C-alpha positions in Angstrom: -164.4 -10.3 15.4 -165.6 -12.9 18.3 -163.6 -16.7 17.3 -166.4 -18.8 15.8 -166.2 -21.8 18.2 -166.7 -25.3 16.6 -169.4 -27.0 17.6 -169.1 -30.9 19.3 -172.4 -32.9 19.6 -172.1 -35.4 22.5 -174.5 -38.4 22.0 -175.0 -40.6 25.6 -177.1 -41.6 28.3 -174.7 -42.0 30.7 -174.2 -38.5 32.3 -171.4 -38.9 34.1 -170.1 -39.9 30.8 -171.0 -36.7 29.6 -169.8 -34.6 32.2 -166.1 -36.0 31.7 -166.3 -35.2 28.1 -167.4 -31.5 28.4 -165.0 -30.3 30.7 -161.6 -30.9 28.3 -163.8 -29.7 25.3 -164.7 -26.4 26.7 -161.2 -26.3 28.0 -160.5 -26.6 24.4 -162.3 -23.8 23.6 -165.2 -25.7 21.9 -168.9 -25.9 21.9 -170.3 -28.8 23.4 -173.9 -29.7 23.3 -175.5 -32.8 24.6 -178.1 -35.5 24.0 -179.0 -38.4 26.0 -181.1 -40.1 23.1 -180.1 -40.1 20.2 -183.6 -40.1 18.6 -183.2 -36.3 19.9 -179.9 -36.0 18.8 -181.3 -36.2 15.2 -183.2 -32.7 15.4 -180.7 -31.1 17.4 -177.8 -32.0 14.7 -180.2 -31.1 11.9 -180.7 -27.2 13.8 -177.0 -26.7 14.6 -175.2 -28.5 11.9 -172.4 -29.6 14.3 -168.9 -29.7 13.3 -167.8 -33.2 14.6 -170.2 -35.7 16.7 -168.9 -38.0 19.7 -171.3 -40.9 20.3 -172.0 -44.2 22.1 -173.8 -47.0 20.2 -175.7 -48.6 22.9 -178.4 -46.4 23.5 -182.2 -47.0 25.6 -185.1 -46.3 22.0 -182.9 -45.3 19.0 -179.3 -46.5 19.2 -176.0 -45.3 17.7 -176.0 -47.5 14.4 -179.7 -46.3 13.8 -178.7 -42.6 14.7 -176.0 -43.0 12.5 -177.9 -44.1 9.0 -180.3 -41.4 9.8 -177.8 -38.5 9.7 -175.5 -39.4 7.1 -178.5 -39.9 4.6 -178.0 -35.8 4.8 -174.6 -35.3 6.1 -172.1 -37.2 4.6 -168.7 -35.5 5.5 -169.4 -34.3 9.4 -166.7 -36.6 10.9 -167.8 -39.1 13.9 -165.6 -40.0 16.8 -167.5 -43.9 18.3 -167.2 -44.7 22.4 -166.0 -48.3 21.8 -167.9 -49.8 25.6 -170.1 -52.0 23.5 -168.0 -52.2 19.9 -168.1 -55.8 19.9 -171.9 -56.0 19.9 -172.5 -53.4 17.4 -169.4 -54.3 15.0 -171.1 -56.4 12.4 -173.4 -53.2 11.9 -170.7 -50.8 11.1 -169.6 -50.5 7.6 -167.2 -48.5 5.4 -170.0 -46.0 4.0 -170.8 -45.0 8.1 -167.7 -42.9 7.6 -166.6 -43.5 11.2 -163.1 -41.1 11.7 -162.0 -42.9 15.2 -162.7 -44.5 18.3 -162.3 -43.8 21.8 -162.3 -46.0 24.7 -164.9 -45.0 27.5 -162.0 -45.1 30.1 -160.2 -42.4 28.6 -157.9 -39.7 29.0 -158.3 -36.0 28.2 -155.3 -36.4 26.0 -157.1 -39.0 24.3 -160.1 -37.1 23.4 -158.1 -33.9 22.9 -155.5 -35.7 20.7 -158.4 -37.3 18.6 -161.1 -34.0 18.7 -158.1 -31.9 16.9 -157.4 -34.6 14.7 -161.0 -34.8 13.3 -161.1 -31.2 12.9 -158.4 -31.1 11.3 -157.0 -28.4 13.5 -153.5 -28.4 14.9 -153.3 -29.5 18.8 -152.0 -26.2 20.7 -148.3 -27.2 22.7 -148.9 -28.9 25.7 -144.8 -29.0 26.4 -144.6 -32.7 26.9 -141.6 -34.3 26.9 -140.5 -36.2 24.0 -141.6 -40.2 25.1 -145.2 -38.1 24.8 -144.5 -38.7 20.7 -144.5 -42.3 21.4 -148.1 -43.3 21.2 -148.6 -46.9 23.2 -151.4 -49.2 23.4 -152.2 -51.5 25.8 -154.8 -54.4 25.0 -155.9 -56.5 28.2 -159.2 -57.6 29.5 -158.4 -57.5 33.3 -159.0 -53.4 33.8 -157.4 -53.3 36.8 -153.8 -54.0 34.0 -154.8 -51.7 32.2 -155.9 -49.0 34.6 -152.3 -50.0 36.2 -150.2 -49.8 33.1 -151.8 -46.8 31.4 -151.4 -44.6 34.9 -147.6 -45.8 34.9 -146.6 -44.6 31.4 -148.6 -42.0 31.3 -146.8 -40.5 34.3 -143.8 -40.8 31.6 -144.9 -38.8 29.8 -146.5 -41.8 26.6 -149.9 -41.0 25.0 -151.8 -43.9 25.8 -155.1 -45.8 25.1 -156.4 -49.0 25.8 -158.5 -52.0 25.2 -160.4 -54.7 26.4 -160.4 -57.5 23.4 -157.9 -57.6 20.3 -161.0 -56.7 17.6 -161.8 -53.4 19.5 -158.0 -53.0 19.8 -158.1 -53.6 15.8 -160.5 -51.0 15.9 -159.3 -48.4 18.6 -155.4 -48.7 16.5 -157.3 -47.9 12.6 -156.7 -43.8 14.4 -154.4 -43.9 16.9 -151.3 -45.4 15.0 -149.6 -47.2 18.2 -145.8 -46.8 18.0 -145.9 -49.3 20.8 -148.5 -52.8 21.5 -147.9 -54.3 25.0 -150.8 -56.9 25.1 -152.1 -60.2 26.9 -151.8 -63.2 24.8 -154.9 -65.0 26.4 -158.4 -62.6 25.8 -161.5 -63.6 25.2 -163.6 -63.8 22.0 -161.9 -65.7 18.9 -158.5 -63.5 18.3 -156.0 -63.8 20.9 -153.1 -61.3 21.0 -151.1 -63.3 19.1 -153.5 -63.0 15.9 -154.1 -59.4 17.0 -150.7 -58.6 16.6 -150.5 -60.3 12.8 -153.2 -58.2 11.9 -151.4 -54.9 13.3 -148.0 -55.8 11.3 -150.4 -55.9 7.9 -152.0 -52.6 8.8 -150.6 -49.1 6.8 -148.7 -47.8 9.9 -147.9 -51.5 12.0 -146.5 -50.8 15.5 -142.6 -50.4 15.9 -142.8 -52.6 19.2 -144.6 -55.2 20.8 -144.8 -56.5 24.5 -146.1 -59.2 25.7 -147.5 -59.5 29.0 -148.9 -63.0 29.9 -148.7 -66.2 32.7 -149.9 -68.5 30.4 -146.8 -70.3 29.2 -148.0 -73.1 26.1 -148.7 -69.5 24.5 -145.0 -68.2 24.0 -144.0 -70.8 20.8 -146.5 -68.8 18.9 -145.4 -65.4 19.9 -141.6 -65.7 19.2 -143.0 -66.5 15.3 -144.3 -62.9 15.8 
């Protein structure tokens, strides 16, 4: 008897992003179904009953939050992974009863996506024969994309599992599932929370990072950093 493939519904109006998600999911043997608008996705979800949903928040017409509210009115347990490109804009609308499993940055690496999907589906991830360093999870937080891209490439080449965030508030959300072992962060970032405040929050979480490194050219902030 042929093995039944888990169905993953991906909802995003960005066709390039859908294509980037499609290839690794199919390579892993999952059946991916896609929708470019949330209203149509509701009908698809009712018909196909997916095992997992990957969802963008900002879309024309019905947005991701409205989709979750409608979907959760009948389906309480199917895991949902949010793409975090516009998380700050919708942060106040995300509530615990929405039962969000995890968060994925839009600029992700294949390994990040696969790990999150396997965790959501409660399936063991196949042996990738990674180096020992791959067991360490690294969270890079900086509002300058050039820096996050550079550091991500450097550490990925050395076998680390890496994810990134562009704001301190986004990093806290991403780490709810990622559980970073090491955090590399800028001190000064936009928004109400800087890098020092973010690290204090991470230290109080259920899975605090084992190590924190700050990257900053802002000397006046280091007096606060030394208190962490």
